[in-house]
C-alpha positions as CSV (number, residue, x, y, z in Angstrom):
1,M,-36.4,39.9,-110.5
2,T,-32.9,40.3,-110.7
3,I,-30.3,37.4,-111.9
4,A,-27.5,36.7,-110.5
5,I,-24.3,35.1,-113.1
6,A,-21.2,34.4,-111.3
7,T,-20.4,32.2,-114.5
8,P,-17.4,32.9,-116.3
9,L,-19.6,31.8,-119.8
10,A,-22.1,34.4,-119.4
11,S,-19.9,36.5,-121.3
12,S,-20.7,34.8,-124.1
13,W,-24.5,34.6,-123.7
14,Q,-26.5,36.9,-124.8
15,H,-29.7,37.7,-122.2
16,V,-32.7,37.8,-125.6
17,H,-35.9,37.7,-123.3
18,A,-37.0,37.2,-119.8
19,D,-36.4,34.3,-120.0
20,W,-34.5,33.4,-122.6
21,W,-30.7,33.3,-123.5
22,Q,-28.9,32.6,-126.7
23,D,-24.8,31.5,-127.3
24,A,-23.3,32.4,-130.9
25,Q,-23.7,29.0,-131.8
26,G,-27.2,29.4,-130.8
27,N,-27.8,27.6,-128.4
28,D,-30.7,28.5,-126.6
29,I,-31.6,28.3,-122.4
30,H,-35.6,28.8,-121.9
31,R,-36.3,29.9,-117.6
32,V,-39.7,27.3,-117.0
33,E,-41.1,27.6,-113.7
34,I,-43.3,24.5,-112.4
35,D,-44.9,25.0,-109.4
36,G,-42.5,27.3,-108.1
37,D,-39.0,25.5,-109.2
38,A,-37.2,27.4,-112.0
39,L,-35.7,25.3,-114.7
40,Y,-33.7,26.3,-117.7
41,H,-34.0,23.6,-120.9
42,C,-30.7,23.1,-122.3
43,H,-31.1,22.8,-126.9
44,H,-27.7,22.8,-128.7
45,A,-28.4,24.6,-132.2
46,G,-29.1,22.3,-134.9
47,S,-30.4,19.7,-132.3
48,T,-34.3,18.0,-132.9
49,L,-34.9,17.6,-130.0
50,P,-37.7,20.3,-128.1
51,W,-34.7,20.7,-125.2
52,D,-31.3,18.8,-124.7
53,A,-30.9,19.0,-121.0
54,V,-32.1,20.6,-118.0
55,A,-30.8,22.2,-115.1
56,T,-31.7,24.1,-111.8
57,S,-29.7,27.5,-112.4
58,L,-28.6,29.3,-115.2
59,D,-25.4,29.0,-114.2
60,E,-25.7,24.9,-114.6
61,A,-27.2,25.4,-117.7
62,M,-25.5,27.9,-119.2
63,A,-22.5,25.1,-118.4
64,I,-24.2,22.3,-119.9
65,A,-25.0,24.0,-123.7
66,S,-21.4,25.7,-123.7
67,R,-20.0,22.1,-124.0
68,P,-20.6,20.6,-127.3
69,P,-23.5,17.9,-127.7
70,E,-22.8,14.2,-126.5
71,P,-23.5,12.2,-130.1
72,R,-26.8,10.6,-130.9
73,Y,-27.3,6.8,-132.7
74,T,-29.8,6.4,-134.4
75,T,-31.2,2.5,-136.3
76,P,-32.2,2.3,-139.9
């Protein structure tokens, strides 16, 4: 399998394992295949959620995970 990365953000991402990418800030992208479709789960460093967003391409996932996470508001 060959994955072409066309985005300029790609230089800040390291391909850690077969379906896992990580940037210098600790943000992660995991590729998951479900019913033959590839989805990319984005996880922002320090987030308590299992993932913060889902994308349908690696370029989209890198763009999402590279921007600061949106603030989350919790109730006491």
